[in-house]
C-alpha positions as CSV (number, residue, x, y, z in Angstrom):
1,M,262.9,139.5,46.0
2,P,262.7,136.4,43.6
3,S,262.5,132.9,44.9
4,L,265.8,130.9,44.1
5,Y,264.0,127.9,44.0
6,A,263.6,125.9,40.8
7,S,260.7,122.7,40.2
8,A,260.0,120.7,37.5
9,I,258.0,117.9,36.9
10,W,258.2,114.6,34.2
11,A,254.8,113.3,33.3
12,N,255.4,111.7,29.7
13,W,251.5,110.6,29.9
14,D,250.4,114.1,29.3
15,G,247.9,114.3,27.6
16,T,247.4,110.9,25.9
17,T,245.5,107.9,26.1
18,V,247.0,104.8,28.4
19,G,245.8,101.7,29.0
20,T,246.6,101.3,33.1
21,E,245.2,101.8,36.0
22,T,247.9,104.1,37.3
23,V,250.4,106.6,35.8
24,Q,253.7,107.6,37.9
25,L,254.5,111.4,38.5
26,I,257.9,112.5,39.3
27,L,258.5,115.9,40.7
28,Q,261.6,117.5,41.5
29,R,262.1,120.4,43.9
30,G,264.3,122.8,46.8
31,P,264.6,121.3,50.1
32,D,262.5,123.8,51.3
33,Q,259.5,123.3,49.2
34,W,256.1,121.4,50.0
35,A,253.9,119.7,46.9
36,N,250.7,118.9,46.8
37,V,249.3,116.5,43.7
38,T,244.9,116.9,43.4
39,H,243.0,114.5,41.3
40,I,240.3,116.2,39.7
41,P,237.4,113.9,38.1
42,F,236.1,114.9,35.0
43,G,233.5,117.7,34.7
44,T,234.3,118.9,38.6
45,D,236.0,121.8,40.0
46,I,239.2,121.9,41.8
47,G,237.8,123.7,45.0
48,D,235.4,120.9,45.9
49,F,238.6,118.1,46.5
50,E,241.5,118.1,49.2
51,P,244.9,117.1,47.8
52,T,245.0,113.7,47.0
53,H,249.0,113.6,47.5
54,S,250.9,116.0,49.8
55,F,254.7,116.5,50.4
56,E,256.7,118.0,53.0
57,P,259.6,119.5,52.1
58,G,262.6,117.2,52.1
59,Q,263.4,114.8,49.0
60,S,264.4,116.9,46.1
61,F,262.6,113.9,44.1
62,V,259.5,112.5,44.7
63,T,257.8,109.8,42.7
64,V,254.0,109.2,43.3
65,E,251.7,106.4,41.9
66,L,248.9,108.1,40.5
67,A,245.3,106.2,40.3
68,L,243.0,107.0,37.2
69,D,239.5,106.7,36.6
70,E,237.8,105.2,33.2
71,G,238.1,107.9,30.5
72,E,239.5,111.5,31.3
73,N,241.4,112.5,34.5
74,E,242.8,115.6,35.2
75,F,245.5,116.3,37.9
76,Y,246.9,119.7,39.6
77,V,250.2,120.3,40.8
78,A,251.1,122.4,43.5
79,I,254.9,123.6,44.4
80,G,255.4,125.9,47.1
81,A,258.3,128.8,46.6
82,L,259.7,131.6,49.0
83,D,257.2,133.9,47.3
84,H,254.8,132.1,45.1
85,I,253.3,128.7,43.9
86,Q,254.3,127.0,41.0
87,M,251.1,125.1,39.2
88,Y,250.8,122.8,36.6
89,T,247.6,120.9,35.3
90,L,248.1,117.4,33.6
91,Y,245.5,115.5,31.4
92,V,245.7,111.9,31.1
93,T,242.6,109.3,29.6
94,R,242.4,106.1,30.9
95,D,241.0,103.3,28.5
96,T,241.1,99.7,29.8
97,I,237.9,99.0,27.8
98,T,238.2,96.2,24.9
99,P,237.3,98.4,21.6
100,R,234.5,98.0,19.9
101,L,235.0,95.5,16.8
102,N,231.9,93.9,14.8
103,L,231.8,92.4,11.0
104,T,228.8,91.9,9.1
105,E,228.1,90.6,5.6
106,I,225.9,92.9,3.2
107,T,224.2,89.9,1.3
108,N,221.1,89.7,-1.5
109,R,219.9,86.5,-3.0
110,T,222.8,85.5,-5.3
111,T,225.8,86.6,-3.0
112,N,227.0,83.2,-2.7
113,L,228.0,82.9,-6.5
114,E,230.3,86.7,-6.2
115,P,233.9,86.4,-5.3
116,T,233.9,90.1,-4.2
117,R,231.9,90.6,-0.9
118,I,230.4,93.9,0.7
119,I,231.3,93.9,4.6
120,E,229.9,96.0,7.0
121,G,231.5,97.0,10.3
122,V,231.3,99.0,13.9
123,C,234.7,100.2,15.0
124,E,236.0,102.4,18.1
125,R,236.7,106.4,17.1
126,G,240.6,106.6,16.8
127,A,241.4,103.0,16.8
128,F,243.7,100.9,14.0
129,V,241.5,98.8,12.2
130,T,243.0,95.3,9.8
131,V,240.7,93.5,8.0
132,W,241.8,90.6,6.0
133,T,240.5,87.6,4.1
134,E,242.8,84.8,2.2
135,I,243.5,87.1,-0.8
136,S,242.9,90.8,0.1
137,T,243.7,92.9,3.3
138,T,242.7,96.8,4.2
139,N,244.2,98.8,7.0
140,F,242.6,102.1,8.6
141,V,242.0,104.4,11.5
142,C,238.6,104.4,12.5
143,G,236.7,107.7,11.6
144,A,234.5,109.7,13.7
145,S,231.3,107.9,12.6
146,E,233.0,104.5,13.8
147,N,231.3,102.9,10.9
148,F,232.9,101.3,7.8
149,T,231.7,99.7,4.6
150,L,234.4,97.8,2.7
151,Q,234.7,95.1,-0.3
152,M,236.7,92.3,0.4
153,G,237.6,89.6,-2.1
154,I,237.6,86.1,-1.2
155,P,238.7,82.9,-3.4
156,A,236.5,82.0,-6.2
157,R,236.7,78.2,-4.7
158,P,233.4,76.7,-3.3
159,G,233.1,76.7,0.7
160,W,233.4,78.6,3.7
161,H,236.0,81.7,3.8
162,S,236.9,83.7,6.9
163,V,236.8,87.4,7.4
164,N,239.1,88.4,10.4
165,A,239.4,91.9,11.6
166,T,241.5,93.4,14.6
167,S,241.1,96.5,16.1
168,L,244.0,98.2,18.7
169,D,242.9,101.1,20.2
170,M,245.1,104.1,21.9
171,G,245.0,102.9,25.1
172,G,246.8,99.7,23.7
173,N,243.4,97.3,23.8
174,S,242.8,95.2,21.0
175,N,240.1,93.0,19.8
176,E,239.5,90.0,17.5
177,F,236.6,89.4,15.2
178,S,235.5,87.0,12.2
179,I,233.1,85.9,10.4
180,E,232.3,83.2,7.6
181,V,231.2,83.6,4.2
182,R,230.6,81.2,1.7
183,Y,231.2,80.5,-2.0
184,Q,229.0,78.5,-4.1
185,E,229.2,76.7,-7.6
186,W,225.7,77.8,-9.9
187,T,224.6,74.3,-9.3
188,D,224.3,74.4,-5.7
189,W,223.0,77.5,-5.3
190,A,220.7,76.9,-7.5
191,V,219.5,73.8,-5.0
192,D,219.5,75.7,-2.2
193,D,217.7,78.8,-3.3
194,A,215.0,76.6,-4.9
195,K,214.6,75.1,-1.2
196,A,214.6,78.8,0.3
197,G,211.7,79.1,-1.7
198,G,213.7,81.4,-4.4
199,P,212.8,82.0,-7.8
200,M,214.7,78.9,-8.8
201,L,211.9,77.1,-7.5
202,Y,209.3,78.5,-9.5
203,W,211.6,78.4,-12.8
204,G,212.6,74.9,-11.8
205,A,209.0,73.9,-11.4
206,G,208.2,75.5,-14.8
207,A,211.3,74.0,-16.6
208,L,209.7,70.5,-15.6
209,L,206.2,71.5,-16.2
210,G,207.5,72.4,-20.0
211,L,209.6,69.3,-20.1
212,L,206.5,67.4,-19.4
213,A,204.4,69.0,-21.9
214,M,206.6,68.7,-24.8
215,L,207.2,65.0,-23.3
216,G,203.1,64.6,-23.6
217,L,202.8,66.5,-27.0
218,T,205.6,64.0,-28.3
219,S,203.9,60.9,-27.1
220,R,201.0,62.0,-28.6
221,F,202.1,63.3,-31.7
222,V,203.9,59.7,-32.0
223,R,200.8,57.7,-31.2
224,R,198.6,60.0,-33.6
225,R,201.7,58.8,-36.5
226,E,201.1,55.3,-35.3
227,A,197.5,55.7,-36.1
228,R,197.9,57.0,-39.4
229,T,200.5,54.2,-40.2
230,R,198.1,51.6,-39.4
231,A,195.1,53.0,-40.7
232,A,197.0,53.7,-44.2
233,E,197.8,50.0,-44.3
234,R,194.8,48.8,-43.4
235,G,193.5,51.0,-46.3
236,V,196.4,49.8,-49.1
237,D,195.3,46.0,-47.6
238,A,191.5,46.7,-48.3
239,A,192.2,48.7,-51.7
240,S,194.5,45.4,-52.7
241,E,191.8,43.2,-51.5
242,W,189.4,45.2,-53.5
243,L,191.2,45.1,-56.4
244,D,191.9,41.1,-56.3
245,E,187.9,40.7,-55.8
246,M,187.3,43.2,-59.2
247,I,189.9,40.9,-61.1
248,D,188.4,37.6,-60.0
249,D,184.5,39.0,-60.8
250,S,186.1,40.2,-64.3
251,E,186.9,36.8,-65.3
252,P,184.5,35.0,-67.2
253,E,183.4,31.2,-65.8
254,G,182.1,28.2,-67.5
255,E,180.8,28.4,-71.0
256,G,181.6,32.1,-71.5
257,A,185.1,31.8,-71.1
258,P,187.0,32.5,-74.0
259,V,188.7,30.1,-76.2
260,E,192.5,30.2,-76.6
261,P,193.8,30.3,-80.3
262,T,195.4,27.1,-81.9
263,G,196.6,29.4,-84.7
264,P,198.1,32.2,-85.6
265,A,195.8,35.0,-85.8
266,E,194.4,36.4,-89.5
267,P,196.0,40.1,-90.7
268,L,193.3,43.1,-90.6
269,P,192.4,44.5,-93.7
270,E,194.1,47.4,-93.1
271,E,198.0,45.7,-92.1
272,E,197.5,43.7,-95.6
273,E,197.1,47.1,-97.7
274,L,199.7,48.5,-96.1
275,R,202.0,45.6,-96.5
276,A,201.0,45.8,-100.2
277,W,202.0,49.6,-100.8
278,A,205.0,48.8,-99.3
279,R,205.7,46.1,-102.1
280,G,204.7,48.3,-104.7
281,E,201.6,46.3,-105.8
282,R,199.7,49.8,-105.4
283,E,199.7,52.4,-107.7
284,V,200.6,55.6,-106.1
285,R,198.0,58.4,-107.4
286,S,197.3,61.9,-106.7
287,W,193.8,63.1,-105.2
288,R,193.7,65.3,-108.5
289,D,193.5,62.1,-110.4
290,N,189.9,61.3,-109.2
291,V,188.5,64.6,-109.9
292,P,186.4,64.7,-113.2
293,D,187.7,66.9,-116.4
294,D,184.7,68.7,-116.3
295,D,185.3,70.9,-113.2
296,V,188.4,71.9,-114.0
297,I,188.3,75.7,-113.8
298,D,190.9,77.4,-116.4
299,L,192.1,80.6,-114.7
300,D,193.6,82.1,-117.4
């Protein structure tokens, strides 16, 4: 003959993760039904344990607080009937540990000049993670690898800026983490790079040496030019003195000196002849007039 008794349980935490130390179980049974609840630690067998809670027939509704171990928990519920035992198996995971959360900036020598940063992190599987800066935000559920890599924008304003993160796991536990990243203008970055022994130290030293070399060459050129100018000036002065000496030496002194003319100079014969021609006082003759008649050759 089948049992006329019916039983029921309420456990809204079954199959979930909780962040509490206990959970509440409600049993409903008939007036003549007994009930046992056994806590089975993870990885063990029910045959190795006695019931954790036992209830003799009596109240129709029974409420019991079940203590949880950290991690996975299994409960075996048995309710007696007239001709059989009604059995229930319940599972719950207790998670009261703060979820893992970490941020690290991936950097290179010129990172501080960039408005976009690469952020790597560690999280707890299944946790809901939010990462944000002053100008960007991203949300995700932590995957099985429990690692993530993001690109986050920061203001292109010199100074330190925060990258923040929060994590909320399935047990309701939360965690926070933040790091500071720096943005620099080129001049400040170059100074810091040189102080750290980066390439800017050698580039700056090379530029300084080049400048000094240019200044040295310019100074040398100026000195040479000034020397040439002084030499040229000395040469002109020497030539001028030499010419003065030559002129002085060429001027006769004493009795040999030329006598200044006291009257107009006599005209040269050629000048007088030309003037006569101009006045028509000379006869114009051809060169043929000077040839003798005996020398004429008749071509007829």
